[in-house]
Residue, then its C-alpha position, 0 to 999 in steps of 0.5 A: x346615790x346618783x346614777x346614770x340613765x346609761x348602762x348595760x347588764x347581761x346575765x345567762x341562766x340554764x334551768x336544765x331545760x332552757x338556756x336564757x340570756x338576758x341583755x338589758x341597755x338604757x339611755x336617757x329619757x324624761x320618763x321611765x320607758x321599758x321595752x322588752x323583746x322576747x319570744x312571743x310564747x312568753x309574753x305573759x311574763x312581760x309585766x313581771x319582767x318590767x316590774x323587776x327592772x323598775x325595782x332598780x331603774x326609776x327613769x331612762x329609755x330601757x330595752x330588755x332583750x331575752x333569748x330562750x333556747x330550748x334544750x330539751x323537748x319537754x315543752x314542745x308537742x307535735x300536733x297532728x291535724x287529721x282533719x286537715x290531712x283527710x281534706x288534703x287526701x280527698x282534694x289530691x285524689x280528685x286532682x288525680x282523677x280529673x287530670x289522669x295523674x299517675x302516682x301514689x299519695x304517700x304519707x311522706x308527701x302527706x305529712x309534708x303538707x302545710x299545717x298537717x303536722x306542727x311543733x306547738x310550744x307546750x307552756x302550761x305552767x306560766x307561774x313556773x316559767x316566770x320564776x325561771x325568767x325572773x332569775x336572769x332578768x334580776x341578775x341582769x338588772x343588778x348588773x345594769x344597775x351597778x354599771x349606772x352607779x359607777x357612771x353616776x359617780x363619775x357625773x357627780x364628781x364632774x358636776x361638783x367640780x364644775x360647781x365649785x369652778x362657778x363658785x369662784x367666778x361668782x366670787x370674782x364677779x363680786x370683787x369686780x362689782x364692788x369697784x365698778x360704781x367707783x370706776x364709772x364715777x371717776x370715768x364720768x368725771x374725766x369724760x366731763x372735764x374733756x368736754x368742758x375743760x376746767x373752765x366749769x365746775x363740775x357739780x359733784x352731787x350731779x356725778x354722784x347721782x348718776x353714779x348711784x343710778x348707774x350702780x343701781x341699774x348694774x347691781x348684780x348682787x341679788x343674782x349673785x346671791x341666788x346663784x351661790x345658793x343654787x350652786x349649794x344646792x347642787x352639790x347638796x343633792x349630788x352628795x346626799x341623793x337618796x332617790x331619782x334627783x335628775x329632774x330637780x337637778x335639771x331645774x337648778x341648773x336652768x335657774x343657774x343659767x337664768x341668773x348668770x344671764x341676767x348678771x351678764x345683761x345688767x353689767x356694763x363691765x367687760x371683766x364681768x362680761x368675760x367672766x360670765x361667758x365662762x361661767x355660762x360655759x361651765x353651767x352648760x357643761x353641767x347641763x349636759x351631764x344632768x341630762x344623764x342622771x336619773 
């Protein structure tokens, strides 16, 4: 099954303690590059999250965003730093005495000083947190994969359609190339007559030899056979894909372009040249589509 590397998936989950929103988005990339953005307190779960995403996505630049909203206070503790508070208190008394400042050092003021009281996340059961996060991550990954499958089907249909257009061009070039040698022979004979007139007998053997040399230089049969083979390979992989085949398809498209270029450079017929231009245009469109296949 062909999958696009471009996709988006979202999931929202509530376990009674936290509301978790997971979003996964991806674009094309040569390798599998997964980045996870989430609260630092849950960073221990990053590798597990990546492994879940890799179950469905084998290639692409994948961004995973996890937002966690705590709806209870079960995993938060208020920590009191009494030693620091005592230092603040002693230093404040020194300031009062040194500068003869009036006023009381109140509890409200002391508790508001930096780091005297802090809300500390209390994440004790890492396994429980990982299991909780895994639920929406897996659902978002499945939604992301479903979108990539839909996009992949569109890409596959378009590639097969363009492959068949190129196959039609191959048949046209084959048909024209069969007549090119005879046309060259006739043009050569006519050109010689223009130059020397009818007073000199034109050696037919020489014309045949020149035509044979021309035919050998301009023969594109080998290139067309390979190009036709590549088109069949392309359609076969697209139709029967069971694994990520994007890199393989990219290689085949490069070979198709190579054969088209050689065909164009070897041919001296303007009709074939024009067809090769159209052929290369379709190959380029396929290449652009293949770049986004996993």
